[in-house]
C-alpha positions as CSV (number, residue, x, y, z in Angstrom):
1,M,-9.6,-5.4,19.3
2,D,-12.2,-4.4,21.6
3,L,-15.4,-3.4,19.6
4,G,-16.0,-0.4,21.7
5,A,-12.5,1.0,21.7
6,K,-11.5,4.1,19.6
7,I,-9.4,3.3,16.5
8,Y,-7.6,6.1,14.7
9,V,-7.1,5.2,11.1
10,A,-4.5,7.7,9.5
11,G,-5.1,8.1,5.7
12,H,-8.7,6.9,5.8
13,R,-9.5,8.5,2.3
14,G,-6.9,6.6,0.5
15,M,-7.4,3.3,-1.1
16,V,-5.9,1.3,1.7
17,G,-7.2,3.4,4.7
18,S,-10.8,3.5,3.2
19,A,-10.7,-0.4,2.9
20,I,-9.5,-0.7,6.6
21,V,-12.5,1.7,7.6
22,R,-14.9,-0.5,5.6
23,A,-13.6,-3.7,7.3
24,L,-13.5,-2.2,10.7
25,R,-17.4,-1.2,10.5
26,A,-18.3,-4.4,8.9
27,A,-16.7,-6.1,11.9
28,G,-18.8,-4.0,14.3
29,H,-16.2,-1.4,15.2
30,Q,-18.2,1.9,15.7
31,A,-15.5,4.2,17.3
32,V,-13.4,4.9,14.1
33,I,-11.7,8.2,14.2
34,T,-10.5,9.8,11.0
35,R,-9.2,13.2,9.9
36,T,-8.7,14.6,6.4
37,S,-5.2,16.1,5.5
38,A,-6.9,19.4,5.5
39,E,-8.1,18.9,9.1
40,L,-4.8,17.4,10.3
41,D,-1.5,17.7,8.4
42,L,0.4,14.7,9.8
43,R,3.7,16.4,8.7
44,D,3.0,18.8,11.6
45,G,4.4,17.1,14.6
46,A,2.9,19.2,17.4
47,A,-0.5,19.0,15.8
48,T,-0.2,15.3,15.3
49,R,0.8,14.6,18.8
50,A,-1.9,17.0,20.2
51,F,-4.6,15.3,18.1
52,I,-3.6,11.8,19.3
53,A,-3.2,12.9,23.0
54,A,-6.6,14.6,23.0
55,E,-8.5,11.7,21.0
56,A,-6.7,9.1,23.2
57,P,-7.4,6.1,20.7
58,T,-6.7,2.6,22.1
59,Y,-5.4,1.6,18.5
60,V,-3.9,3.4,15.6
61,I,-3.5,2.1,12.1
62,M,-1.0,4.1,10.0
63,A,-1.9,3.9,6.4
64,A,-1.3,7.6,5.4
65,A,1.4,8.0,2.8
66,R,2.6,9.8,-0.2
67,V,2.5,7.1,-3.0
68,G,3.1,6.8,-6.7
69,G,4.5,4.7,-9.5
70,I,7.9,4.6,-11.0
71,K,7.7,7.9,-12.8
72,Y,6.4,10.0,-9.8
73,N,8.9,8.4,-7.5
74,S,11.7,9.3,-9.8
75,L,10.6,12.9,-10.3
76,A,9.9,13.7,-6.6
77,P,12.3,11.6,-4.6
78,Y,12.9,14.3,-1.8
79,D,9.1,14.7,-1.5
80,F,8.6,11.0,-1.0
81,L,11.4,10.7,1.5
82,Y,10.6,13.7,3.6
83,D,6.8,13.5,3.7
84,N,6.6,9.8,4.4
85,L,9.3,9.8,6.9
86,I,8.1,12.8,8.8
87,M,4.4,11.5,8.8
88,S,5.5,8.2,10.1
89,A,7.6,9.5,12.8
90,N,5.1,11.9,14.1
91,V,2.2,9.4,14.1
92,I,4.4,6.7,15.9
93,E,5.8,9.1,18.4
94,G,2.3,10.5,19.1
95,A,1.0,7.0,19.7
96,R,4.0,6.3,21.9
97,L,3.5,9.5,24.1
98,A,-0.2,8.9,24.3
99,G,0.2,5.3,25.6
100,V,-1.8,3.9,22.5
101,R,-2.3,0.0,23.4
102,K,-1.3,-1.2,19.7
103,L,-0.3,0.5,16.5
104,L,-0.1,-1.0,13.1
105,F,2.4,0.6,10.5
106,L,1.8,-0.1,6.9
107,G,4.7,-0.1,4.4
108,S,5.4,-1.6,1.1
109,S,7.4,-4.6,-0.6
110,C,9.7,-1.9,-2.1
111,I,11.6,-1.9,1.3
112,Y,13.5,-5.1,0.1
113,P,16.7,-5.1,-2.1
114,K,16.3,-5.0,-5.8
115,L,17.8,-8.4,-6.3
116,A,16.6,-10.0,-3.0
117,P,16.3,-14.0,-3.2
118,Q,12.7,-14.9,-4.4
119,P,10.3,-15.4,-2.8
120,I,11.4,-12.7,-0.5
121,H,11.5,-13.4,3.4
122,E,11.1,-10.8,6.0
123,D,14.9,-11.5,6.8
124,S,16.0,-10.0,3.5
125,L,15.6,-6.4,4.7
126,L,18.7,-4.4,4.5
127,S,20.7,-7.3,2.9
128,G,21.4,-5.4,-0.5
129,P,20.9,-2.2,-2.6
130,L,17.4,-0.9,-3.2
131,E,15.8,-0.4,-6.5
132,A,16.9,3.1,-7.4
133,T,13.4,4.3,-8.7
134,N,11.6,3.9,-5.5
135,E,14.5,4.2,-3.0
136,A,13.3,7.3,-1.3
137,Y,10.0,5.8,-0.4
138,A,11.7,2.6,0.6
139,V,14.1,4.3,3.0
140,A,11.1,6.3,4.6
141,K,9.2,2.9,5.1
142,I,12.1,1.1,6.6
143,A,12.6,4.1,9.2
144,G,9.0,3.3,10.2
145,I,9.7,-0.2,10.7
146,K,12.7,0.4,12.9
147,L,10.8,3.1,14.9
148,C,8.1,0.5,15.8
149,T,10.8,-2.2,16.5
150,H,12.9,0.0,18.9
151,A,9.6,1.6,20.4
152,R,8.9,-2.0,21.4
153,T,12.4,-2.9,22.8
154,Q,13.1,0.4,24.4
155,Y,9.6,1.4,25.7
156,G,7.5,-1.7,25.6
157,C,5.1,-0.5,23.0
158,D,3.0,-3.0,21.1
159,F,3.6,-1.5,17.7
160,I,3.9,-3.8,14.6
161,S,4.5,-3.4,11.1
162,A,3.1,-5.1,7.9
163,M,4.5,-4.9,4.3
164,P,2.0,-5.6,1.6
165,C,2.9,-6.2,-2.1
166,N,1.6,-4.3,-5.0
167,L,-1.9,-3.2,-4.0
168,Y,-5.1,-2.2,-6.1
169,G,-8.7,-1.9,-5.5
170,L,-11.7,0.5,-5.1
171,G,-10.8,4.0,-4.5
172,D,-7.4,3.7,-6.3
173,N,-5.5,6.6,-7.9
174,F,-6.0,6.4,-11.7
175,S,-3.9,9.6,-12.4
176,L,-1.6,9.3,-15.4
177,E,1.1,11.2,-13.7
178,N,1.5,9.5,-10.3
179,S,-0.4,6.3,-10.3
180,H,0.8,2.7,-9.9
181,V,1.0,0.3,-12.8
182,L,-2.5,-1.5,-12.6
183,P,-4.7,1.6,-12.3
184,A,-2.7,3.4,-14.8
185,M,-3.2,0.6,-17.3
186,I,-7.0,0.5,-16.4
187,R,-7.3,4.3,-17.4
188,K,-4.9,4.1,-20.4
189,M,-6.9,1.1,-21.9
190,H,-10.2,2.6,-21.2
191,E,-9.3,5.9,-22.8
192,A,-7.6,4.1,-25.7
193,K,-10.9,1.9,-26.1
194,L,-13.0,5.1,-26.4
195,R,-10.6,6.6,-29.0
196,G,-10.5,3.4,-31.0
197,D,-6.8,3.2,-31.0
198,P,-5.3,0.3,-32.6
199,V,-2.1,0.2,-30.5
200,L,-1.4,1.0,-26.9
201,R,2.4,1.4,-25.8
202,L,3.2,0.6,-22.3
203,W,6.5,1.2,-20.2
204,G,9.3,-1.4,-20.1
205,T,9.6,-4.8,-21.5
206,G,6.6,-6.4,-20.0
207,T,8.8,-9.1,-18.6
208,P,9.0,-8.2,-14.7
209,L,7.1,-10.3,-12.4
210,R,4.9,-8.8,-9.9
211,E,2.6,-9.9,-7.0
212,F,-0.8,-8.1,-6.6
213,L,-3.3,-7.9,-3.7
214,H,-6.7,-6.2,-3.3
215,A,-6.9,-3.6,-0.8
216,D,-10.0,-5.3,0.9
217,D,-7.9,-8.5,1.3
218,L,-5.2,-6.4,2.9
219,A,-7.7,-4.8,5.2
220,E,-8.8,-8.2,6.5
221,A,-5.2,-9.0,7.2
222,C,-4.8,-5.9,9.2
223,L,-7.6,-6.7,11.4
224,L,-6.2,-10.1,12.1
225,L,-2.8,-8.8,12.7
226,M,-4.1,-6.4,15.2
227,D,-5.6,-9.4,17.1
228,R,-3.0,-12.1,16.7
229,Y,0.4,-10.6,15.9
230,A,2.8,-8.9,18.4
231,E,6.4,-9.3,17.2
232,P,9.3,-7.0,16.4
233,G,10.2,-6.3,12.9
234,H,7.5,-6.6,10.2
235,I,5.5,-9.4,8.5
236,N,4.9,-9.7,4.5
237,V,1.2,-9.5,3.4
238,G,0.7,-10.8,-0.1
239,S,-1.0,-13.2,-2.5
240,G,2.0,-15.5,-2.9
241,E,1.0,-15.4,-6.6
242,E,2.8,-13.6,-9.4
243,L,2.5,-12.7,-13.1
244,T,4.3,-10.8,-15.7
245,I,3.5,-7.1,-16.5
246,R,2.5,-8.4,-19.9
247,A,0.1,-10.8,-18.5
248,L,-1.3,-8.2,-16.3
249,A,-1.7,-5.8,-19.2
250,E,-3.7,-8.7,-21.2
251,G,-5.9,-9.3,-18.2
252,V,-6.7,-5.6,-18.0
253,A,-7.4,-5.4,-21.7
254,Q,-10.0,-8.1,-21.3
255,A,-11.6,-6.5,-18.3
256,V,-11.8,-3.2,-20.1
257,G,-12.8,-4.5,-23.5
258,F,-9.8,-2.9,-25.2
259,Q,-9.4,-4.6,-28.6
260,G,-6.0,-3.1,-29.8
261,R,-2.5,-4.4,-29.9
262,I,-0.4,-3.8,-26.8
263,E,3.2,-3.0,-27.3
264,F,5.9,-2.4,-24.8
265,D,8.7,0.3,-24.8
266,P,11.9,-1.3,-23.7
267,A,13.6,2.2,-23.5
268,M,11.6,2.9,-20.6
269,P,12.5,1.4,-17.1
270,D,11.0,-1.9,-15.8
271,G,11.9,-1.4,-12.1
272,T,12.7,-4.4,-10.1
273,P,12.9,-7.6,-12.2
274,R,10.9,-9.9,-9.9
275,K,9.2,-9.2,-6.5
276,L,7.3,-12.0,-4.9
277,M,7.0,-12.1,-1.3
278,D,7.3,-15.0,1.1
279,V,3.9,-15.0,2.9
280,S,4.4,-18.2,5.0
281,R,4.3,-16.3,8.4
282,I,0.9,-14.6,7.8
283,R,-0.6,-17.7,6.4
284,A,0.6,-19.5,9.6
285,L,-1.6,-17.0,11.5
286,G,-4.7,-18.2,9.5
287,W,-4.9,-15.6,6.8
288,K,-5.1,-16.1,3.0
289,H,-6.3,-13.7,0.3
290,R,-9.7,-14.5,-1.4
291,I,-10.2,-12.1,-4.2
292,S,-8.8,-13.3,-7.7
293,M,-7.2,-11.0,-10.0
294,V,-9.9,-11.4,-12.5
295,D,-12.6,-10.4,-10.1
296,G,-10.5,-7.7,-8.7
297,I,-9.7,-6.0,-11.9
298,R,-13.3,-6.0,-13.0
299,G,-14.3,-4.5,-9.6
300,A,-11.5,-1.8,-9.8
301,Y,-12.6,-0.9,-13.5
302,A,-16.1,-0.7,-12.3
303,W,-15.4,1.6,-9.5
304,Y,-13.4,3.7,-12.0
305,L,-16.4,3.9,-14.3
306,A,-18.8,4.8,-11.5
307,N,-16.5,7.5,-9.9
308,P,-15.4,9.6,-12.8
309,A,-14.7,12.8,-10.8
310,E,-12.8,11.1,-8.0
311,A,-10.9,8.4,-10.2
312,R,-9.6,10.8,-12.9
313,R,-8.1,13.4,-10.9
């Protein structure tokens, strides 16, 4: 990407968007355009198209999304589907109409079938039923992928899509109502430590396998993709490594200093039993994650402690 060109990062206040902004500025990009949701509601198509036309960015990175864990996805499927679908469509269409040189759309590994062959290759998309607990979010992200693909084939737009695995890092959402598994564990164990609880109960069996990636690693991958990737469809971005939810909980307990016993509640849902992505395509482009789970969890916990008002919303 040209260092002097305008780059609009949608969702810059979220964990992923803020990591991308940090990476861009560290690489020397100064013309980074941002707007808060209060300043620009991406669900408003006319306002979104007018903003992109007026700012005329050369590049767009779509990192804005309504996100949450299993519980939140299950409680608000309409909101997840509508908000993510309409925001994605508005930004992609605004970029198309404004003649944006390149757009990167970010999705999630939940786009893949619940029982997809492991590790999951990009070709597994739409090859089977989705996991029910996050189907609404997945459908919206699949639609975004297809919009980018068809904008390329029909209009010649250089729009690309990247699907990261489970993400965590600085600026994560630690809400007990709508966060993902890792930040929820950090908060629960921190609070249990402060109370001196002898036991902490977590959802599910602890046996599902998950792949995690630090948001700062994803941000570096995004910059590489903007420079080196120009293909229809989507590309996986992940660590290529997996661990059980139980092992994750034990790692979080060590980082937080929780000394109690961890128990799992098998009456609560596990979600997809295993989700490891095939990352051979992005590794062939020269990218590999660099932040270990041990260091990443410690960093996320340190950020949680240092930002109580923002982290414990």
